[in-house]
N, CA, C and O of each residue as an XYZ file, in Angstrom:
360
protein
N      79.287     51.720    134.898
C      78.372     52.827    134.761
C      76.962     52.241    134.678
O      76.705     51.310    133.915
N      76.062     52.801    135.474
C      74.666     52.377    135.442
C      74.014     52.859    134.158
O      74.480     53.808    133.527
N      72.943     52.201    133.784
C      72.233     52.571    132.574
C      70.731     52.504    132.812
O      70.221     51.554    133.406
N      70.035     53.531    132.337
C      68.586     53.599    132.428
C      68.033     53.899    131.045
O      68.668     54.600    130.258
N      66.846     53.368    130.745
C      66.164     53.806    129.540
C      65.528     55.163    129.848
O      65.427     55.555    131.010
N      65.105     55.868    128.815
C      64.450     57.160    129.024
C      63.216     56.979    129.904
O      62.986     57.776    130.813
N      62.426     55.949    129.648
C      61.213     55.697    130.435
C      61.560     55.420    131.900
O      60.905     55.940    132.802
N      62.586     54.605    132.135
C      62.999     54.318    133.513
C      63.494     55.582    134.205
O      63.174     55.825    135.368
N      64.273     56.382    133.491
C      64.798     57.624    134.070
C      63.651     58.553    134.448
O      63.686     59.182    135.505
N      62.642     58.644    133.598
C      61.494     59.499    133.873
C      60.725     58.998    135.100
O      60.317     59.786    135.953
N      60.536     57.692    135.176
C      59.751     57.121    136.281
C      60.502     57.057    137.594
O      59.882     56.998    138.656
N      61.822     57.067    137.544
C      62.639     56.916    138.768
C      63.669     58.037    138.881
O      64.815     57.797    139.259
N      63.262     59.250    138.555
C      64.200     60.373    138.537
C      64.870     60.589    139.890
O      66.080     60.809    139.953
N      64.108     60.528    140.952
C      64.682     60.751    142.283
C      65.770     59.730    142.591
O      66.838     60.087    143.090
N      65.500     58.460    142.295
C      66.506     57.409    142.528
C      67.732     57.630    141.641
O      68.867     57.444    142.080
N      67.493     58.022    140.406
C      68.585     58.262    139.474
C      69.492     59.374    139.999
O      70.717     59.252    139.965
N      68.883     60.462    140.487
C      69.679     61.576    141.013
C      70.471     61.162    142.246
O      71.618     61.576    142.413
N      69.873     60.352    143.108
C      70.606     59.852    144.279
C      71.800     59.009    143.856
O      72.848     59.035    144.501
N      71.638     58.266    142.777
C      72.690     57.367    142.302
C      73.862     58.105    141.657
O      74.941     57.530    141.514
N      73.673     59.368    141.266
C      74.770     60.108    140.636
C      75.957     60.284    141.585
O      77.073     60.551    141.139
N      75.719     60.136    142.893
C      76.818     60.231    143.850
C      77.817     59.102    143.707
O      78.958     59.229    144.152
N      77.411     57.996    143.094
C      78.317     56.856    142.927
C      78.996     56.832    141.568
O      79.889     56.018    141.332
N      78.577     57.721    140.674
C      79.203     57.782    139.355
C      78.214     58.194    138.291
O      77.027     58.359    138.572
N      78.692     58.364    137.063
C      77.814     58.793    135.977
C      76.785     57.716    135.629
O      77.003     56.527    135.863
N      75.664     58.159    135.066
C      74.590     57.246    134.672
C      74.269     57.499    133.201
O      74.060     58.637    132.782
N      74.236     56.433    132.441
C      73.942     56.515    131.012
C      72.432     56.406    130.801
O      71.768     55.577    131.422
N      71.899     57.249    129.921
C      70.492     57.192    129.540
C      70.432     56.700    128.095
O      71.128     57.225    127.226
N      69.602     55.696    127.846
C      69.499     55.139    126.507
C      68.087     55.328    125.940
O      67.100     55.398    126.672
N      68.036     55.407    124.624
C      66.756     55.448    123.906
C      66.847     54.411    122.800
O      67.739     54.464    121.953
N      65.920     53.472    122.817
C      65.892     52.370    121.847
C      67.230     51.632    121.803
O      67.699     51.212    120.745
N      67.831     51.486    122.992
C      69.072     50.727    123.116
C      70.344     51.487    122.798
O      71.440     50.941    122.926
N      70.214     52.742    122.384
C      71.409     53.516    122.054
C      71.623     54.612    123.094
O      70.665     55.276    123.490
N      72.865     54.814    123.544
C      73.134     55.864    124.528
C      72.847     57.250    123.941
O      73.262     57.555    122.823
N      72.129     58.090    124.712
C      71.810     59.437    124.246
C      72.255     60.525    125.229
O      72.361     61.691    124.848
N      72.514     60.157    126.484
C      72.904     61.170    127.469
C      73.602     60.508    128.646
O      73.528     59.296    128.846
N      74.280     61.346    129.415
C      74.914     60.907    130.657
C      74.520     61.897    131.739
O      74.568     63.108    131.526
N      74.132     61.386    132.893
C      73.779     62.232    134.029
C      74.921     62.153    135.036
O      75.344     61.070    135.440
N      75.414     63.338    135.432
C      76.523     63.432    136.386
C      76.085     64.221    137.608
O      75.133     64.999    137.547
N      76.779     64.018    138.713
C      76.556     64.886    139.858
C      77.098     66.263    139.505
O      77.957     66.385    138.632
N      76.607     67.297    140.174
C      77.057     68.659    139.902
C      78.549     68.803    140.192
O      79.266     69.451    139.429
N      79.018     68.212    141.273
C      80.448     68.292    141.600
C      81.309     67.657    140.501
O      82.350     68.196    140.124
N      80.861     66.509    139.997
C      81.616     65.832    138.943
C      81.609     66.657    137.657
O      82.628     66.748    136.973
N      80.476     67.254    137.329
C      80.393     68.105    136.144
C      81.365     69.282    136.251
O      82.098     69.580    135.308
N      81.362     69.943    137.406
C      82.268     71.089    137.591
C      83.724     70.664    137.490
O      84.544     71.371    136.905
N      84.042     69.519    138.057
C      85.417     69.029    138.003
C      85.835     68.749    136.570
O      86.939     69.107    136.160
N      84.961     68.115    135.811
C      85.296     67.752    134.434
C      85.291     68.952    133.494
O      86.099     69.016    132.567
N      84.402     69.888    133.721
C      84.296     71.024    132.810
C      85.457     71.990    132.977
O      85.830     72.674    132.025
N      86.035     72.057    134.174
C      87.158     72.963    134.399
C      86.745     74.415    134.391
O      87.602     75.294    134.303
N      85.462     74.694    134.480
C      84.969     76.068    134.466
C      84.602     76.460    135.896
O      83.551     76.053    136.392
N      85.442     77.237    136.560
C      85.099     77.644    137.919
C      83.926     78.614    137.911
O      83.776     79.417    136.989
N      83.134     78.536    138.900
C      81.992     79.437    138.993
C      82.479     80.844    139.293
O      83.358     81.041    140.133
N      81.907     81.816    138.607
C      82.303     83.214    138.784
C      82.046     83.664    140.212
O      82.798     84.478    140.749
N      81.000     83.147    140.832
C      80.694     83.514    142.212
C      81.839     83.097    143.132
O      82.218     83.842    144.035
N      82.386     81.910    142.902
C      83.510     81.444    143.717
C      84.735     82.324    143.510
O      85.460     82.607    144.464
N      84.975     82.761    142.274
C      86.118     83.635    141.998
C      85.968     84.974    142.711
O      86.929     85.492    143.279
N      84.759     85.534    142.679
C      84.516     86.820    143.342
C      84.707     86.677    144.843
O      85.339     87.524    145.473
N      84.166     85.614    145.419
C      84.302     85.383    146.858
C      85.776     85.243    147.241
O      86.214     85.820    148.236
N      86.542     84.481    146.459
C      87.967     84.317    146.739
C      88.700     85.652    146.660
O      89.549     85.939    147.504
N      88.384     86.473    145.655
C      89.013     87.778    145.504
C      88.723     88.656    146.705
O      89.627     89.292    147.248
N      87.467     88.695    147.121
C      87.098     89.531    148.270
C      87.791     89.074    149.544
O      88.218     89.903    150.348
N      87.906     87.770    149.735
C      88.587     87.261    150.931
C      90.067     87.618    150.917
O      90.619     88.015    151.943
N      90.712     87.480    149.762
C      92.145     87.787    149.667
C      92.433     89.271    149.832
O      93.493     89.644    150.333
N      91.500     90.120    149.416
C      91.743     91.554    149.398
C      90.833     92.328    150.347
O      90.606     93.520    150.143
N      90.315     91.678    151.370
C      89.349     92.313    152.274
C      89.909     93.574    152.917
O      89.213     94.586    152.990
N      91.149     93.533    153.383
C      91.727     94.690    154.061
C      91.869     95.876    153.104
O      91.537     97.003    153.472
N      92.342     95.645    151.917
C      92.525     96.716    150.941
C      91.176     97.295    150.534
O      91.026     98.514    150.450
N      90.200     96.438    150.282
C      88.879     96.907    149.867
C      88.202     97.722    150.960
O      87.494     98.686    150.666
N      88.412     97.344    152.216
C      87.790     98.057    153.331
C      88.364     99.466    153.471
O      87.648    100.380    153.882
N      89.629     99.657    153.140
C      90.269    100.960    153.274
C      89.947    101.916    152.133
O      90.116    103.126    152.280
N      89.492    101.402    151.011
C      89.243    102.248    149.843
C      87.929    103.005    149.988
O      86.923    102.452    150.431
N      87.955    104.270    149.611
C      86.724    105.057    149.569
C      86.242    105.084    148.125
O      86.927    104.590    147.229
N      85.084    105.650    147.900
C      84.551    105.715    146.544
C      85.461    106.492    145.599
O      85.506    106.200    144.404
N      86.187    107.482    146.125
C      87.073    108.277    145.283
C      88.268    107.472    144.794
O      88.877    107.826    143.784
N      88.611    106.401    145.489
C      89.772    105.594    145.122
C      89.506    104.655    143.947
O      90.443    104.171    143.312
N      88.249    104.401    143.661
C      87.926    103.460    142.595
C      88.180    104.120    141.247
O      87.830    105.284    141.052
N      88.779    103.395    140.323
C      89.044    103.984    139.007
C      87.730    104.233    138.261
O      86.822    103.402    138.268
N      87.660    105.385    137.628
C      86.480    105.737    136.851
C      86.847    105.623    135.384
O      87.808    106.246    134.934
N      86.091    104.833    134.632
C      86.445    104.696    133.215
C      86.293    106.027    132.486
O      85.344    106.773    132.726
N      87.220    106.309    131.613
C      87.180    107.537    130.834
C      86.252    107.346    129.643
O      86.210    106.274    129.040
N      85.517    108.389    129.316
C      84.654    108.318    128.139
C      85.515    108.305    126.893
O      86.542    108.978    126.810
N      85.075    107.535    125.948
C      85.810    107.517    124.691
C      85.434    108.768    123.899
O      84.321    109.278    124.026
N      86.355    109.253    123.091
C      86.035    110.449    122.293
C      84.889    110.128    121.338
O      84.658    108.972    120.984
N      84.179    111.175    120.931
C      83.053    110.991    120.015
C      83.494    110.398    118.687
O      84.678    110.371    118.351
N      82.522    109.934    117.960
C      82.836    109.360    116.649
C      83.456    110.407    115.743
O      83.085    111.580    115.768
N      84.389    109.962    114.960
C      85.007    110.857    113.991
C      83.985    111.185    112.911
O      83.378    110.286    112.328
N      83.801    112.450    112.651
C      82.851    112.859    111.611
C      83.598    113.119    110.312
O      84.663    113.736    110.281
N      83.015    112.639    109.285
C      83.604    112.840    107.963
C      83.384    114.306    107.550
O      82.301    114.846    107.778
N      84.387    114.955    106.950
C      84.196    116.348    106.503
C      83.226    116.449    105.335
O      82.816    117.556    104.984
N      82.846    115.335    104.723
C      81.969    115.352    103.555
C      80.497    115.165    103.907
O      79.653    115.122    103.013
N      80.178    115.053    105.187
C      78.765    114.867    105.536
C      78.195    116.119    106.142
O      77.018    116.152    106.499
């Protein structure tokens, strides 16, 4: 794993970002590690959190035919919840 001081990272940010394609980069302050810089792809892989946009796109692709056939009347309309219960003492 490559290592940069905070000052080096600040002065060579573009190079540091290019280097993230080869693996994570450690950032140190006064000789102690304080952060790690990862490529976006590596972060997504490690975090296990799929992007909601990707989920929506996948859903639309899988269900394109069904969605195209539905009219506005076919969409479920949420029912209003009943009003708050009023106390007989107020």
